[in-house]
N, C-alpha and C positions, 0 to 999 in steps of 0.2 A: 487460651494463650500458650498452653503446653505444646500444642502442635506448631505454633509459630516459633517458639523457643527452639524446638528440635530442628526446624528448618534453618534457623540462623546459625545453628551449630555445625551444619554441613558446609564444608568448604565449597562444594559445587554450587550450592544455592547462594552463598555469599558472592561468588564470582558472577553468577547470573544476575544478581541484584545490581552489582556494580556495572556490568556490561550493558544491561537493558534499562536501568533506572526504575524497575518495578520493585515494590516492597515485597517482603517475604509473604505477606498475606496475598498479594496479587499473584505472585508466582505460584502459590498453592492453589488458588482458584484456576489459574490458567493450566496448571498441571492436571487438575481434575478434568478440565475441558479437553485437553489433549488426549488424555486416556479414554475419554468417551469417543472422541473422533477416531482414534487409532484402534479402538476395541481392545484396550489394555496392551497394545504392542509398544515396542520402543520407538517405532517410526510410523509416520503417516505415509501412505502410498498415493501417488498421483498417476493414474493410468491415462496417458495421452489419447486423445480422440482422433489423432491424425492417421491412424492405421498402421504405424510402424511398431506398435506394441511395446514401446518403451515405458519404463516405470521410473519415476523419480521418488526418492524417499527423503523425508524431512525428519530430523531428530527434534526432540523437545527443545534443545538449545536453539536450533535454527528457527523453530516455531516462535520461541520467545523473542528472538531478534527481529523477526518480521512483525510480530505483534507490538514490539516496542515503538514502532512508528505510529501506533495508535494509542500510545500512553496519554492519559489525561495531562494537560498542562498544569504546571504549578500555579498557584494563585498569586505568588509574590515574585513573578519573573520581571527582570528588567526588559526594556525594549530590545536590547541587543540579544538577550536569551530568547525572547519571543520570535525575533527575526531568524535566529539560527534554527529554531524548531520548525518554523514555517518552511525554510529552505530545505531542511531534511525531509519533511513530509512531502513537499512538492517534488524533490529529487526522487523519492521512493515511487510516487505516482508516475513520474516521467519514465523511470526505468521499467515500470510494468508495461508500458507501451512500446518502448524502444527495445524490441526483442532481440535485435542483433547487436545491441550495445555499441552502435557507431556514433552516438551523440545526436541522432536525428530520428524523429518519428516520421517515417515515410507514409505516404498514402496507403500503401499495401499493409504496413503494420497496423495502421489505424483501422483500415477496413476489417482486418482479421479480428481485432479486439471488439469492434462494434458488432460484427457478425456473430461472434461468440456470445456476446451479451444479449443481443436482440433475437437471434434466430433459435437459440436453444429452448426458449419458452414455447416455441411453436406458434406464437401469435403472429410473427412476421417471417416472411420468407427471406432467403439469402439475397435476392435481388433488391428487395425493399431495404434491408439492412445495409446493403452496398450503397444504395442511393442516399440513405441518411448519412453514411460515413463520407461520401463524396461531397455532399452539401456542407457538412460540418467542416471538412478540410478546406473547402473553398472559402468559407467564412473565416477560418483561422488564417488563411493566406492573406485575405484582405485586411485583417487586423494586424498581422505581423509585418506584411510587406507594403501595405498601402495599395495604391493603384498599380496594377500589373498590366503590361502590354499583352496582347493576344498570343504573341509568340514566346512569352516568358514561361519558364517551367518552375513550379514551386517544388523545391527539393524536399521540404518537410519542416517539421517543427523542431527547432533547437531548444535547449533548456532555457535560453534567454527569452525566446519567443513564448515558451510555456509560462515563464514567470510573468511576462507582460500580459498574457491572456488572462491569467488568474489573479492579477494584482488587486482587484477589488473584492475577491472572495476570501472571507475570513476562515481559513482552513485549520488554524491551530486548535480551535475548540470543536470544530465540526468533525474532524477526522480523529475520533478517539473512542476507546472502549469505555463502556459504562459498566462499572462494577456495581451490581445491585446488592442491596442489603449490607453495605459496609460504608464506613465513614471515610470518604476519599479525600477529605480536606487535609488530613495529616499524612497522606501517603506520598505526595509528590515532593521532590527535593527542590 
């Protein structure tokens, strides 16, 4: 408890707890994980694979903000709170795919994500991954738009389409961090 008390005395950790909704104990656990991933550095580095040699750095606070999208839901939420969390999580997922932030996930953006996920393992080639992305986008177009004429062009997935596609998937409890060896029933607000 002494370690938790000292964390709660730090204004930085109080701000992080308020900003992210994590408890001091959860912040401590995530800080340990961040330190492991960053090799005890103040930032994590992401070297892009696209050949331009750019490096993005993420601080512990930015790491926590991203991880807060995976915070376990509270047990006693109202339906309104649950819907708000659901929309926030889905918005986060949508934004991961909408790389140019124009409000639409285009076929090219979706292809890129699918290729990254499927071809990196080496099990599938880029052409196979591209075919899977194309088929998935065609399925999404049929769900979002209904029947399309042969000369119609599907612009891409808007956030409203994204919500419609995922309406039956219970994302609130599936998209969360599991904190092992701790009582999480008292941690959520």
